[in-house]
PyMOL commands that place a pseudoatom at each C-alpha (Angstrom):
pseudoatom trace, name=CA, resn=MET, resi=1, chain=A, elem=C, hetatm=0, pos=[4.289, 48.663, -60.601]
pseudoatom trace, name=CA, resn=ILE, resi=2, chain=A, elem=C, hetatm=0, pos=[7.931, 49.696, -60.825]
pseudoatom trace, name=CA, resn=ALA, resi=3, chain=A, elem=C, hetatm=0, pos=[8.928, 46.060, -61.245]
pseudoatom trace, name=CA, resn=ALA, resi=4, chain=A, elem=C, hetatm=0, pos=[6.611, 45.710, -64.209]
pseudoatom trace, name=CA, resn=GLN, resi=5, chain=A, elem=C, hetatm=0, pos=[8.236, 48.718, -65.896]
pseudoatom trace, name=CA, resn=ASP, resi=6, chain=A, elem=C, hetatm=0, pos=[11.825, 47.689, -65.464]
pseudoatom trace, name=CA, resn=SER, resi=7, chain=A, elem=C, hetatm=0, pos=[12.863, 44.131, -66.432]
pseudoatom trace, name=CA, resn=TYR, resi=8, chain=A, elem=C, hetatm=0, pos=[16.027, 44.381, -64.294]
pseudoatom trace, name=CA, resn=ILE, resi=9, chain=A, elem=C, hetatm=0, pos=[13.971, 45.128, -61.182]
pseudoatom trace, name=CA, resn=ASN, resi=10, chain=A, elem=C, hetatm=0, pos=[11.491, 42.426, -62.215]
pseudoatom trace, name=CA, resn=ASP, resi=11, chain=A, elem=C, hetatm=0, pos=[14.282, 39.840, -62.597]
pseudoatom trace, name=CA, resn=THR, resi=12, chain=A, elem=C, hetatm=0, pos=[15.790, 40.889, -59.265]
pseudoatom trace, name=CA, resn=ALA, resi=13, chain=A, elem=C, hetatm=0, pos=[12.406, 40.597, -57.576]
pseudoatom trace, name=CA, resn=LYS, resi=14, chain=A, elem=C, hetatm=0, pos=[11.948, 37.090, -59.031]
pseudoatom trace, name=CA, resn=ASN, resi=15, chain=A, elem=C, hetatm=0, pos=[15.440, 36.066, -57.878]
pseudoatom trace, name=CA, resn=LEU, resi=16, chain=A, elem=C, hetatm=0, pos=[14.798, 37.400, -54.391]
pseudoatom trace, name=CA, resn=PHE, resi=17, chain=A, elem=C, hetatm=0, pos=[11.500, 35.541, -54.280]
pseudoatom trace, name=CA, resn=LEU, resi=18, chain=A, elem=C, hetatm=0, pos=[13.126, 32.280, -55.443]
pseudoatom trace, name=CA, resn=SER, resi=19, chain=A, elem=C, hetatm=0, pos=[16.018, 32.737, -53.048]
pseudoatom trace, name=CA, resn=ASN, resi=20, chain=A, elem=C, hetatm=0, pos=[13.643, 33.311, -50.171]
pseudoatom trace, name=CA, resn=GLU, resi=21, chain=A, elem=C, hetatm=0, pos=[11.516, 30.375, -51.277]
pseudoatom trace, name=CA, resn=ASP, resi=22, chain=A, elem=C, hetatm=0, pos=[14.633, 28.142, -51.462]
pseudoatom trace, name=CA, resn=GLU, resi=23, chain=A, elem=C, hetatm=0, pos=[15.559, 29.180, -47.925]
pseudoatom trace, name=CA, resn=GLN, resi=24, chain=A, elem=C, hetatm=0, pos=[12.058, 28.330, -46.713]
pseudoatom trace, name=CA, resn=ILE, resi=25, chain=A, elem=C, hetatm=0, pos=[12.258, 24.943, -48.430]
pseudoatom trace, name=CA, resn=ARG, resi=26, chain=A, elem=C, hetatm=0, pos=[15.666, 24.283, -46.836]
pseudoatom trace, name=CA, resn=LYS, resi=27, chain=A, elem=C, hetatm=0, pos=[14.266, 25.240, -43.431]
pseudoatom trace, name=CA, resn=LEU, resi=28, chain=A, elem=C, hetatm=0, pos=[11.277, 22.956, -43.916]
pseudoatom trace, name=CA, resn=ALA, resi=29, chain=A, elem=C, hetatm=0, pos=[13.574, 20.114, -44.958]
pseudoatom trace, name=CA, resn=LEU, resi=30, chain=A, elem=C, hetatm=0, pos=[15.823, 20.669, -41.939]
pseudoatom trace, name=CA, resn=ASP, resi=31, chain=A, elem=C, hetatm=0, pos=[12.806, 20.831, -39.640]
pseudoatom trace, name=CA, resn=ALA, resi=32, chain=A, elem=C, hetatm=0, pos=[11.453, 17.600, -41.132]
pseudoatom trace, name=CA, resn=GLU, resi=33, chain=A, elem=C, hetatm=0, pos=[14.842, 15.898, -40.705]
pseudoatom trace, name=CA, resn=GLU, resi=34, chain=A, elem=C, hetatm=0, pos=[15.074, 17.087, -37.094]
pseudoatom trace, name=CA, resn=HIS, resi=35, chain=A, elem=C, hetatm=0, pos=[11.553, 15.834, -36.435]
pseudoatom trace, name=CA, resn=GLN, resi=36, chain=A, elem=C, hetatm=0, pos=[12.368, 12.441, -37.980]
pseudoatom trace, name=CA, resn=ASN, resi=37, chain=A, elem=C, hetatm=0, pos=[15.560, 12.181, -35.895]
pseudoatom trace, name=CA, resn=PHE, resi=38, chain=A, elem=C, hetatm=0, pos=[13.517, 12.902, -32.774]
pseudoatom trace, name=CA, resn=ILE, resi=39, chain=A, elem=C, hetatm=0, pos=[10.961, 10.240, -33.709]
pseudoatom trace, name=CA, resn=ASN, resi=40, chain=A, elem=C, hetatm=0, pos=[13.765, 7.737, -34.420]
pseudoatom trace, name=CA, resn=SER, resi=41, chain=A, elem=C, hetatm=0, pos=[15.343, 8.526, -31.057]
pseudoatom trace, name=CA, resn=LEU, resi=42, chain=A, elem=C, hetatm=0, pos=[12.033, 7.944, -29.286]
pseudoatom trace, name=CA, resn=GLN, resi=43, chain=A, elem=C, hetatm=0, pos=[11.466, 4.706, -31.195]
pseudoatom trace, name=CA, resn=ASN, resi=44, chain=A, elem=C, hetatm=0, pos=[14.949, 3.472, -30.229]
pseudoatom trace, name=CA, resn=LYS, resi=45, chain=A, elem=C, hetatm=0, pos=[14.224, 4.272, -26.591]
pseudoatom trace, name=CA, resn=ILE, resi=46, chain=A, elem=C, hetatm=0, pos=[10.886, 2.445, -26.796]
pseudoatom trace, name=CA, resn=ASP, resi=47, chain=A, elem=C, hetatm=0, pos=[12.599, -0.562, -28.405]
pseudoatom trace, name=CA, resn=ARG, resi=48, chain=A, elem=C, hetatm=0, pos=[15.281, -0.658, -25.678]
pseudoatom trace, name=CA, resn=GLN, resi=49, chain=A, elem=C, hetatm=0, pos=[12.641, -0.433, -22.957]
pseudoatom trace, name=CA, resn=ALA, resi=50, chain=A, elem=C, hetatm=0, pos=[10.551, -3.167, -24.607]
pseudoatom trace, name=CA, resn=SER, resi=51, chain=A, elem=C, hetatm=0, pos=[13.628, -5.421, -24.719]
pseudoatom trace, name=CA, resn=GLU, resi=52, chain=A, elem=C, hetatm=0, pos=[14.299, -4.735, -21.043]
pseudoatom trace, name=CA, resn=ILE, resi=53, chain=A, elem=C, hetatm=0, pos=[10.670, -5.519, -20.167]
pseudoatom trace, name=CA, resn=ASP, resi=54, chain=A, elem=C, hetatm=0, pos=[10.897, -8.785, -22.127]
pseudoatom trace, name=CA, resn=ARG, resi=55, chain=A, elem=C, hetatm=0, pos=[14.117, -9.680, -20.307]
pseudoatom trace, name=CA, resn=GLN, resi=56, chain=A, elem=C, hetatm=0, pos=[12.545, -8.917, -16.936]
pseudoatom trace, name=CA, resn=ALA, resi=57, chain=A, elem=C, hetatm=0, pos=[9.408, -10.911, -17.807]
pseudoatom trace, name=CA, resn=SER, resi=58, chain=A, elem=C, hetatm=0, pos=[11.585, -13.899, -18.703]
pseudoatom trace, name=CA, resn=GLU, resi=59, chain=A, elem=C, hetatm=0, pos=[13.433, -13.565, -15.411]
pseudoatom trace, name=CA, resn=ILE, resi=60, chain=A, elem=C, hetatm=0, pos=[10.125, -13.392, -13.507]
pseudoatom trace, name=CA, resn=ASP, resi=61, chain=A, elem=C, hetatm=0, pos=[8.924, -16.526, -15.312]
pseudoatom trace, name=CA, resn=ARG, resi=62, chain=A, elem=C, hetatm=0, pos=[12.180, -18.301, -14.434]
pseudoatom trace, name=CA, resn=GLN, resi=63, chain=A, elem=C, hetatm=0, pos=[11.872, -17.264, -10.789]
pseudoatom trace, name=CA, resn=ALA, resi=64, chain=A, elem=C, hetatm=0, pos=[8.211, -18.328, -10.645]
pseudoatom trace, name=CA, resn=SER, resi=65, chain=A, elem=C, hetatm=0, pos=[9.176, -21.748, -11.987]
pseudoatom trace, name=CA, resn=GLU, resi=66, chain=A, elem=C, hetatm=0, pos=[11.906, -22.013, -9.379]
pseudoatom trace, name=CA, resn=ILE, resi=67, chain=A, elem=C, hetatm=0, pos=[9.450, -21.042, -6.608]
pseudoatom trace, name=CA, resn=ASP, resi=68, chain=A, elem=C, hetatm=0, pos=[6.997, -23.698, -7.855]
pseudoatom trace, name=CA, resn=ARG, resi=69, chain=A, elem=C, hetatm=0, pos=[9.783, -26.276, -7.907]
pseudoatom trace, name=CA, resn=GLN, resi=70, chain=A, elem=C, hetatm=0, pos=[10.867, -25.366, -4.368]
pseudoatom trace, name=CA, resn=ALA, resi=71, chain=A, elem=C, hetatm=0, pos=[7.253, -25.382, -3.096]
pseudoatom trace, name=CA, resn=SER, resi=72, chain=A, elem=C, hetatm=0, pos=[6.812, -28.848, -4.567]
pseudoatom trace, name=CA, resn=GLU, resi=73, chain=A, elem=C, hetatm=0, pos=[10.039, -30.005, -2.930]
pseudoatom trace, name=CA, resn=ILE, resi=74, chain=A, elem=C, hetatm=0, pos=[8.902, -28.575, 0.428]
pseudoatom trace, name=CA, resn=GLU, resi=75, chain=A, elem=C, hetatm=0, pos=[5.588, -30.426, 0.190]
pseudoatom trace, name=CA, resn=LYS, resi=76, chain=A, elem=C, hetatm=0, pos=[7.440, -33.629, -0.674]
pseudoatom trace, name=CA, resn=LEU, resi=77, chain=A, elem=C, hetatm=0, pos=[9.737, -33.216, 2.330]
pseudoatom trace, name=CA, resn=LYS, resi=78, chain=A, elem=C, hetatm=0, pos=[6.795, -32.394, 4.635]
pseudoatom trace, name=CA, resn=LYS, resi=79, chain=A, elem=C, hetatm=0, pos=[5.081, -35.590, 3.488]
pseudoatom trace, name=CA, resn=GLN, resi=80, chain=A, elem=C, hetatm=0, pos=[8.215, -37.609, 4.176]
pseudoatom trace, name=CA, resn=LEU, resi=81, chain=A, elem=C, hetatm=0, pos=[8.463, -36.107, 7.661]
pseudoatom trace, name=CA, resn=ASN, resi=82, chain=A, elem=C, hetatm=0, pos=[4.759, -36.762, 8.293]
pseudoatom trace, name=CA, resn=ASP, resi=83, chain=A, elem=C, hetatm=0, pos=[5.127, -40.349, 7.014]
pseudoatom trace, name=CA, resn=ASN, resi=84, chain=A, elem=C, hetatm=0, pos=[7.935, -40.827, 9.524]
pseudoatom trace, name=CA, resn=GLY, resi=85, chain=A, elem=C, hetatm=0, pos=[5.848, -39.533, 12.411]
pseudoatom trace, name=CA, resn=ILE, resi=86, chain=A, elem=C, hetatm=0, pos=[7.182, -35.995, 12.518]
pseudoatom trace, name=CA, resn=ASN, resi=87, chain=A, elem=C, hetatm=0, pos=[4.361, -33.477, 12.260]
pseudoatom trace, name=CA, resn=ILE, resi=88, chain=A, elem=C, hetatm=0, pos=[5.499, -29.927, 11.563]
pseudoatom trace, name=CA, resn=GLY, resi=89, chain=A, elem=C, hetatm=0, pos=[2.118, -28.427, 10.770]
for i in range(1, 89): cmd.bond("trace and resi %d" % i, "trace and resi %d" % (i + 1))
show_as sticks, trace
zoom trace
């Protein structure tokens, strides 16, 4: 009511409202930026972990291939021993 009667008070009230609104907008923007930084940080961590899992999976595949190769070599050697009259079981 007083603000409606006095344009100076009305203008001051509008400025205070806009100032407060600007501060709220700045806070929302900062909160959104902080949230996005957090999401980016999590995504980077997920990406690093996925790369590490891929690296480990490749290493497991390499080791499995090596085990298969060695098992094949063992069977070949067992056959040679058996063919030469040496039975090892």
